[in-house]
C-alpha positions as CSV (number, residue, x, y, z in Angstrom):
1,M,-2.5,-28.1,-6.9
2,T,-2.0,-26.0,-3.8
3,A,-2.5,-22.3,-3.4
4,R,1.3,-22.1,-2.9
5,D,1.9,-23.1,-6.6
6,G,-0.1,-20.1,-7.7
7,A,-3.3,-22.3,-8.7
8,S,-6.3,-22.1,-6.5
9,E,-8.1,-24.9,-5.1
10,P,-11.5,-25.7,-6.7
11,G,-14.2,-23.8,-5.1
12,A,-11.7,-21.2,-3.5
13,P,-12.5,-17.6,-4.0
14,V,-10.7,-16.1,-7.1
15,R,-8.2,-13.3,-6.1
16,R,-8.2,-10.2,-8.3
17,A,-5.1,-8.0,-8.8
18,P,-5.2,-4.6,-7.0
19,M,-6.6,-2.0,-9.1
20,S,-4.5,1.1,-9.4
21,L,-6.0,4.5,-8.2
22,E,-5.8,5.8,-11.7
23,E,-7.8,3.0,-12.9
24,A,-10.2,3.4,-10.1
25,A,-10.6,7.1,-10.8
26,W,-11.5,6.1,-14.4
27,L,-14.0,3.3,-13.5
28,Y,-15.5,5.4,-10.6
29,R,-16.4,8.1,-13.1
30,A,-18.0,5.6,-15.3
31,D,-20.0,4.3,-12.3
32,E,-18.3,0.9,-12.5
33,V,-17.0,1.1,-8.9
34,C,-19.3,0.5,-6.1
35,P,-18.6,3.0,-3.2
36,K,-18.6,0.1,-0.6
37,D,-15.5,-1.2,-2.3
38,L,-13.7,2.2,-2.4
39,P,-12.2,1.5,1.2
40,M,-10.3,-1.7,0.0
41,T,-9.1,0.2,-3.1
42,A,-7.6,2.6,-0.7
43,A,-6.0,-0.2,1.5
44,E,-4.6,-1.8,-1.6
45,A,-3.0,1.4,-2.7
46,L,-1.6,2.0,0.7
47,A,-0.2,-1.4,0.7
48,A,1.5,-0.7,-2.6
49,G,3.2,2.2,-1.2
50,V,0.8,5.1,-2.3
51,D,-0.1,7.3,0.7
52,S,-2.1,10.5,1.5
53,P,-4.1,11.6,4.6
54,A,-7.5,11.0,2.9
55,L,-6.4,7.7,1.4
56,R,-5.6,6.6,5.0
57,E,-8.9,7.9,6.2
58,L,-10.9,6.1,3.3
59,A,-9.0,2.8,4.1
60,G,-10.3,3.0,7.6
61,L,-13.8,3.5,6.8
62,P,-16.2,0.5,7.0
63,R,-17.9,-0.8,4.0
64,N,-21.2,0.2,5.1
65,A,-20.4,3.8,5.6
66,D,-22.6,6.4,3.9
67,S,-21.9,6.3,0.1
68,R,-21.4,10.0,0.0
69,D,-18.7,9.8,2.7
70,L,-16.8,7.0,0.8
71,C,-17.1,9.1,-2.5
72,D,-16.0,12.2,-0.9
73,A,-13.1,10.6,0.8
74,F,-12.1,9.0,-2.4
75,E,-12.4,12.3,-4.3
76,Q,-10.3,14.0,-1.6
77,A,-7.6,11.3,-1.8
78,L,-7.4,11.6,-5.5
79,A,-6.9,15.4,-5.3
80,E,-4.2,15.0,-2.7
81,L,-2.3,12.5,-5.0
82,E,-2.9,14.8,-7.9
83,I,-4.9,12.2,-9.9
84,A,-7.6,13.9,-11.9
85,L,-10.9,12.6,-12.2
86,P,-11.7,12.1,-16.1
87,E,-14.7,13.4,-17.7
88,P,-17.7,11.0,-17.6
89,A,-17.8,10.3,-21.5
90,P,-14.2,9.2,-21.9
91,A,-14.5,7.3,-18.7
92,R,-17.5,5.3,-20.1
93,R,-15.5,4.7,-23.3
94,H,-12.6,3.3,-21.2
95,A,-15.1,1.1,-19.4
96,L,-16.5,-0.2,-22.5
97,R,-12.9,-1.2,-23.8
98,R,-12.0,-2.7,-20.5
99,L,-15.3,-5.0,-20.7
100,A,-14.3,-5.9,-24.2
101,V,-10.8,-6.8,-23.1
102,R,-12.5,-8.8,-20.1
103,F,-14.9,-10.7,-22.4
104,A,-12.2,-11.4,-25.0
105,A,-10.1,-12.9,-22.2
106,G,-12.8,-15.1,-21.0
107,E,-13.2,-13.2,-17.7
108,V,-16.8,-11.9,-18.4
109,D,-19.6,-14.2,-19.3
110,L,-22.7,-13.1,-21.6
111,A,-24.9,-12.8,-18.6
112,E,-22.7,-10.0,-17.5
113,L,-22.8,-8.3,-20.8
114,A,-26.3,-8.1,-20.7
115,S,-27.1,-4.6,-19.2
116,D,-28.9,-1.4,-20.2
117,I,-26.1,0.8,-19.1
118,W,-24.6,1.0,-22.6
119,W,-27.8,1.7,-24.6
120,D,-27.3,5.6,-24.6
121,M,-23.5,5.6,-25.0
122,E,-22.2,7.5,-28.0
123,A,-19.3,5.6,-29.6
124,G,-16.1,7.3,-30.3
125,T,-14.7,4.8,-32.7
126,A,-16.0,2.2,-35.2
127,A,-14.7,-0.7,-32.9
128,E,-16.9,0.8,-30.1
129,Q,-19.8,1.1,-32.2
130,A,-19.5,-2.5,-33.6
131,F,-19.3,-4.0,-29.9
132,L,-22.1,-1.7,-28.7
133,E,-24.4,-2.8,-31.5
134,L,-24.0,-6.5,-30.2
135,L,-24.6,-5.7,-26.7
136,R,-28.2,-6.6,-25.4
137,T,-30.1,-5.1,-22.8
138,C,-31.2,-8.3,-21.0
139,A,-29.9,-11.8,-21.2
140,C,-33.1,-13.2,-23.1
141,C,-32.7,-10.8,-26.0
142,S,-30.0,-12.8,-27.5
143,A,-32.5,-15.5,-28.7
144,Y,-34.3,-13.2,-31.0
145,T,-32.3,-10.1,-31.7
146,L,-30.9,-9.7,-35.2
147,G,-32.2,-13.1,-36.1
148,L,-28.9,-14.6,-35.0
149,D,-28.7,-17.8,-33.1
150,E,-26.8,-17.6,-29.9
151,K,-23.6,-19.4,-31.3
152,A,-23.3,-16.9,-33.9
153,W,-24.0,-13.9,-31.9
154,K,-21.3,-15.1,-29.3
155,S,-18.9,-15.4,-32.2
156,Q,-19.6,-11.9,-33.8
157,L,-19.5,-10.4,-30.2
158,R,-16.2,-12.0,-29.5
159,L,-14.8,-10.8,-32.7
160,A,-16.0,-7.2,-31.9
161,A,-14.5,-7.4,-28.5
162,L,-11.1,-8.5,-29.9
163,A,-11.2,-5.5,-32.5
164,L,-12.1,-3.1,-29.7
165,A,-9.4,-4.7,-27.2
166,S,-6.9,-4.4,-30.0
167,H,-7.5,-0.6,-30.4
168,S,-5.9,2.1,-28.1
169,T,-8.4,4.3,-26.6
170,V,-8.9,6.8,-23.8
171,G,-8.0,5.8,-20.3
172,P,-5.2,5.2,-17.9
173,N,-2.1,3.1,-19.3
174,C,-3.5,3.3,-22.8
């Protein structure tokens, strides 16, 4: 298949859908957006018809600009567009649900789930708690944690991800 049919060639880079500024704001507050990616987020918003002086400025900054300058420009653009930055705790809950949705859809592999960023998070729902309890701080932990074999752990993790993905939670478009 060719790229014109909507399918990509083997080995071709995967194109992601542009992220809305509201979604970017939530993920930014959850530390899930790298500052160097903010100029592209701004450029995509401009291409989608969203506009403000700070957004144009941010879109013109290089990826290797100072992180604080990128963050300041992003926050200024959000303020100009009257998009509120969420509090960090709800933003992290939104990022956790987004991770569960992406894992359930097969967009995230187990190695990407292994991270210590979730260890201190307070769950707001039983579905969040169930998913959090199955996450590991490193990829090697799955072999001996809870006495489960990897196949059983993956299965339980998928079920917990589906349960969390099916619950509405905090965040944009929820």
